[in-house]
C-alpha positions in Angstrom: 5.3 86.3 97.9 4.2 84.7 101.5 6.2 84.6 104.9 7.1 81.2 105.9 8.4 80.2 109.7 11.7 78.4 109.5 13.6 76.0 112.0 17.0 75.0 110.9 20.8 73.8 112.1 23.5 76.2 111.4 27.2 75.2 110.2 28.2 74.8 113.8 24.7 72.4 114.2 22.9 75.1 116.5 19.3 75.6 116.0 18.1 78.6 114.2 14.4 80.0 113.7 12.9 82.9 111.9 10.7 84.1 109.0 11.7 84.4 105.3 9.5 85.4 102.7 9.2 83.1 99.2 7.1 82.3 96.8 7.1 78.7 98.1 8.2 76.1 100.8 10.6 74.9 98.5 12.3 78.3 97.4 12.9 79.1 101.4 14.4 75.7 101.9 17.0 76.8 99.1 17.7 79.9 100.4 18.4 78.4 103.8 20.9 75.6 102.1 22.7 78.9 100.2 23.2 80.1 103.8 25.0 76.9 104.5 21.8 75.9 107.0 20.2 72.8 107.2 16.4 73.0 106.8 14.4 71.3 109.6 11.2 72.7 109.0 9.5 75.4 106.9 5.5 76.1 107.1 3.6 79.2 106.3 3.6 81.9 108.8 0.5 81.6 111.1 0.2 85.2 110.1 -0.3 84.5 106.8 -2.4 81.5 106.9 -6.1 81.6 106.8 -9.0 81.0 104.4 -9.1 82.9 101.1 -11.1 86.0 101.2 -12.2 88.7 98.9 -10.6 92.1 98.7 -11.1 94.6 101.4 -12.1 91.8 103.9 -10.9 91.6 107.5 -9.5 88.2 109.3 -9.7 88.4 112.7 -6.1 87.5 114.3 -4.7 86.9 117.9 -1.6 88.5 117.6 -1.2 91.7 119.2 1.6 94.4 119.9 2.5 96.2 123.1 2.4 99.9 123.0 6.5 100.1 122.9 6.6 97.7 119.8 3.7 99.6 118.0 5.3 103.1 118.6 9.2 101.8 117.1 7.8 100.0 114.0 5.6 103.2 113.3 8.6 105.4 113.7 10.9 103.0 111.4 8.1 103.0 108.9 7.4 106.5 109.0 11.0 107.5 108.6 11.9 105.1 106.0 8.7 106.0 103.8 9.6 109.8 104.3 13.1 109.1 103.0 11.3 108.2 99.6 11.7 104.3 99.9 8.8 102.4 98.6 6.2 100.9 101.3 6.5 97.3 100.7 10.6 97.9 100.9 9.8 100.0 103.9 8.0 97.0 105.4 10.5 94.8 104.5 13.5 96.6 106.4 11.2 97.1 109.4 10.7 93.7 109.4 14.8 92.6 109.0 15.3 95.1 112.1 13.1 93.9 114.5 14.4 91.2 116.9 11.1 89.9 117.9 10.0 87.0 115.3 6.3 88.0 115.9 6.5 91.2 114.7 8.9 90.1 111.9 6.5 87.4 110.9 3.6 90.2 111.3 5.7 92.8 109.1 6.1 90.1 106.1 2.6 89.2 106.1 1.6 92.9 105.4 4.2 92.9 103.1 3.0 90.4 101.1 -0.7 91.6 101.2 0.6 95.2 99.7 2.5 93.5 97.0 -0.8 91.6 96.0 -1.9 95.1 95.3 -3.7 96.1 98.6 -3.6 99.1 100.4 -1.3 99.6 103.5 -4.5 100.3 105.6 -6.5 97.4 104.1 -3.1 95.2 104.7 -3.0 96.1 108.3 -6.5 95.4 108.6 -5.5 91.7 108.6 -4.3 92.2 112.6 -6.9 94.0 114.2 -5.7 93.6 117.8 -1.9 94.7 116.8 -3.3 97.7 114.8 -6.2 99.0 116.3 -9.1 101.3 114.2 -7.9 104.3 115.4 -4.3 103.2 113.5 -5.7 101.9 110.1 -8.3 104.8 109.7 -5.4 107.5 110.4 -3.1 105.1 107.8 -5.8 105.1 105.2 -6.6 109.0 105.7 -2.9 109.2 105.1 -2.9 107.1 102.1 -5.9 109.0 100.6 -4.5 112.3 101.2 -1.0 111.3 99.9 1.1 112.2 102.7 1.3 109.0 104.5 4.5 109.6 106.0 3.6 112.6 107.9 0.5 110.5 109.4 3.0 107.7 110.5 4.9 110.7 112.0 1.8 111.8 113.7 1.0 108.0 114.8 4.3 107.5 116.2 4.3 110.5 118.0 0.6 110.0 119.5 1.7 106.3 120.4 4.8 107.3 122.1 3.3 110.1 124.2 0.2 107.6 125.1 2.9 105.2 126.5 4.3 107.7 128.5 1.3 109.2 129.8 0.2 105.6 130.8 3.5 104.7 132.4 3.2 108.1 134.3 -0.6 107.0 135.3 0.8 103.3 136.5 4.0 104.6 138.4 1.5 107.2 140.1 -0.6 104.5 141.2 1.8 101.6 142.4 3.3 103.9 145.2 0.3 104.3 146.8 -1.2 101.1 146.7 2.2 99.5 147.7 2.2 102.4 150.7 -1.2 101.0 151.7 -0.4 97.4 151.4 3.0 98.3 154.0 0.9 100.3 156.3 -1.7 97.7 156.8 0.8 95.0 157.0 2.2 96.7 159.9 -0.8 97.4 161.8 -2.2 93.6 161.3 1.5 93.0 162.6 1.5 94.8 165.6 -1.9 93.9 166.4 -1.6 90.0 165.8 2.0 89.5 167.5 3.3 92.6 169.4 0.4 93.7 171.5 -0.8 90.3 172.8 2.7 89.5 174.0 3.0 92.5 175.7 -0.1 92.9 177.0 -0.7 89.6 178.4 1.7 90.4 181.3 -0.6 93.0 182.7 -3.6 90.9 182.1 -1.8 88.0 184.2 -1.0 90.3 186.9 -4.8 91.1 187.8 -4.1 94.8 187.2 -7.4 96.5 185.6 -6.6 97.7 182.1 -7.1 101.2 180.9 -10.1 101.6 178.5 -7.9 102.5 175.7 -5.8 99.2 176.3 -8.9 97.2 176.6 -10.1 98.2 172.9 -6.6 97.6 171.4 -6.6 94.2 173.1 -10.3 93.2 171.8 -9.1 94.7 168.3 -6.0 92.2 168.7 -7.9 89.2 169.9 -10.3 89.6 167.0 -7.5 90.0 164.3 -5.8 86.7 165.5 -9.1 85.0 165.6 -10.5 86.1 162.5 -8.0 88.2 160.5 -7.5 85.1 157.9 -11.2 84.6 157.4 -11.4 88.6 156.6 -8.7 88.1 154.2 -10.4 85.0 152.6 -13.9 87.2 152.6 -12.1 90.3 151.0 -10.5 87.8 148.1 -13.9 86.4 147.6 -15.5 89.6 147.4 -12.8 90.9 144.8 -13.4 87.9 142.9 -17.1 88.1 142.7 -17.1 91.9 142.2 -14.5 91.0 139.2 -17.1 87.9 137.6 -20.0 90.6 137.9 -18.0 93.4 136.1 -17.8 91.3 132.9 -21.5 91.7 132.5 -22.0 94.7 130.4 -25.0 96.0 132.3 -23.2 95.6 135.9 -20.3 97.3 134.1 -22.3 100.1 133.0 -23.8 101.4 136.4 -20.6 100.9 138.1 -18.7 103.0 135.5 -21.5 105.6 135.9 -21.6 105.6 139.6 -17.7 106.2 139.3 -18.3 109.6 137.4 -20.3 110.7 140.7 -17.8 109.5 143.5 -16.1 112.4 145.0 -12.4 112.8 144.5 -12.1 110.0 141.9 -14.7 111.3 139.5 -12.3 114.0 138.7 -9.7 111.6 138.1 -11.8 109.5 136.0 -13.4 112.3 134.1 -10.2 113.7 133.4 -8.3 110.4 132.3 -11.1 109.9 129.7 -11.4 113.3 128.4 -7.6 113.8 128.3 -7.8 110.5 126.1 -10.7 111.5 124.0 -9.2 115.0 123.2 -6.0 113.3 122.1 -7.5 110.7 119.9 -9.7 113.3 118.5 -7.2 115.6 117.6 -4.7 112.9 115.6 -7.8 111.6 113.5 -9.1 115.1 112.7 -5.4 116.4 111.6 -4.8 113.1 109.9 -8.1 114.1 107.4 -10.0 111.5 109.3 -13.8 112.7 108.6 -15.1 114.1 112.3 -18.0 111.6 112.9 -15.8 108.8 112.0 -12.9 110.2 114.3 -15.5 110.8 117.1 -16.9 107.1 116.8 -13.0 105.5 116.8 -12.2 108.5 119.9 -15.1 106.9 121.9 -14.0 103.5 121.5 -10.8 104.0 123.2 -12.3 105.4 126.3 -12.2 103.1 129.6 -15.2 104.2 130.8 -18.2 102.6 129.7 -20.8 105.2 130.3 -18.7 108.0 129.1 -18.5 105.6 125.8 -22.4 105.2 125.7 -22.5 109.1 125.9 -20.0 110.0 123.2 -21.6 107.5 120.9 -24.7 109.5 121.3 -23.2 112.8 120.6 -21.5 111.3 117.2 -24.9 110.5 116.1 -26.1 113.9 116.7 -22.9 115.3 115.0 -23.8 113.2 112.4 -27.4 114.5 112.0 -26.0 118.1 112.3 -25.4 119.0 115.4 -22.2 121.3 116.4 -19.4 119.0 117.8 -19.1 121.4 120.9 -22.8 121.4 121.9 -23.0 117.5 121.4 -20.4 116.8 123.9 -21.6 119.6 126.1 -24.8 117.8 126.5 -23.1 114.5 128.0 -22.5 117.1 130.8 -19.1 115.2 131.8 -16.7 116.9 129.5 -14.6 120.3 131.3 -16.1 123.9 130.2 -12.4 125.0 129.1 -12.8 122.6 126.6 -16.0 122.7 125.3 -15.3 126.4 124.9 -12.1 125.9 122.9 -13.9 123.2 120.6 -16.6 126.0 120.0 -14.1 129.0 119.3 -12.4 126.4 116.8 -15.4 125.4 114.9 -16.7 129.0 114.7 -13.3 130.3 113.4 -12.9 127.4 110.8 -9.8 126.1 113.1 -11.0 123.0 114.5 -7.9 121.0 113.9 -5.7 123.6 116.0 -8.0 124.0 118.9 -8.3 120.3 119.2 -4.5 120.0 119.6 -4.5 123.1 121.9 -7.2 121.3 123.9 -5.5 117.9 123.9 -2.2 119.0 125.0 -4.4 121.0 128.0 -5.9 118.2 128.8 -3.0 115.9 129.3 -1.3 119.1 131.5 -4.2 119.2 133.5 -4.3 115.7 134.2 -0.8 115.3 135.0 -1.4 118.4 137.6 -4.2 116.4 139.1 -1.9 112.8 139.4 0.6 115.1 141.3 -1.4 117.1 143.7 -3.3 113.6 144.1 0.2 111.8 145.0 1.5 114.8 146.9 -1.8 114.9 149.5 -1.5 111.2 149.6 1.8 110.7 151.1 1.5 112.8 154.1 -1.9 111.8 154.8 -0.4 108.1 155.2 2.2 109.2 157.0 0.2 111.0 159.8 -2.5 108.1 159.7 0.4 105.4 160.2 1.7 107.9 163.1 -1.6 107.8 164.4 -2.0 104.5 164.7 1.1 103.8 165.9 0.9 106.5 168.5 -2.2 104.7 169.9 -1.0 101.4 169.9 2.0 102.9 172.0 -0.4 104.6 174.4 -2.3 101.6 174.7 1.0 99.6 175.8 2.4 102.6 177.9 -0.5 103.3 180.1 -0.7 100.0 182.0 3.0 100.5 182.4 2.4 104.0 183.8 -0.5 103.1 186.1 1.9 100.1 187.5 4.7 102.9 188.2 1.9 104.7 190.1 0.9 101.9 192.4 4.6 101.0 193.0 5.3 104.4 194.1 
């Protein structure tokens, strides 16, 4: 059976569209007529179209899933399979429960592949952007070991945890960015519109202005004359930097430099090592071979330099080296993480130690984020207070000088 996208008119004349399974477009049209609907168009789903491939091949798809959708369908699929429902029926149930046509069409296309005799992992490989290498390798390991439902549960937990972590990081980053933009906007407004109008009174009176007032007035004049050009320059600089970051060599150099910038380096290292530990833990506990798990875990890293070093460490493990020594030689993984992995390798409990390491890294990262935000807020308040104080003093000094002359 294949998936077909349809458009039809219901009994009330309203437009309806969705996805149905059938052996042919003709059968799908008949299914619509049986519901009392008038078929307008029935076409094979774009997710099921493509040239014929040999078994096990992978077709590149443009469709992708966001993290919440992936976590939801994984949880639903795991629950259904754990209840004893066959994989193909579970896929059909997940498709019917989804309100998003893209997800429904994708699940039905995967189900069609399963009905053709392919494994679930091979069927998911039809959509590599929706189900990344980490996801498919974990599912394949679960199918091979015969505990697919447990692996899917772990995947659902992992995906949901990653979503929560990303949301926390985004929320933590949004606040400082908004506060910085507001601060710069207030200072720019004061310098461009408030200071010139007030100080102009003293300039016209011929009174000699204090040094601080002259400095602020000069800065104000510069802001009025060149502020717009400065913003354009910054925008062009950002655009040029973004274009350069698309070049692998330049991006690699920038990412390597970031790992040595005071203050920022710890955050970047913490974020990437926490993600690496979490991914390696879920893959190892699901039965994926260590070398393959390291390779996949390296691919989820954002920092290209760290990704390169992890690939080299993976090669060393493939050649017979230990995991903890290979990671230690990169010079970027925390000592505590290295010691815990070494202990796990020595005791034969690497899986448990990887899980503990992943939890420790996540907790450490969240602690660093909380500390950074906690320090940034009072710093920005002090900075804004100091800037406003200087501007107020620059305005008040001429007034006090004039009062003294009158007195």
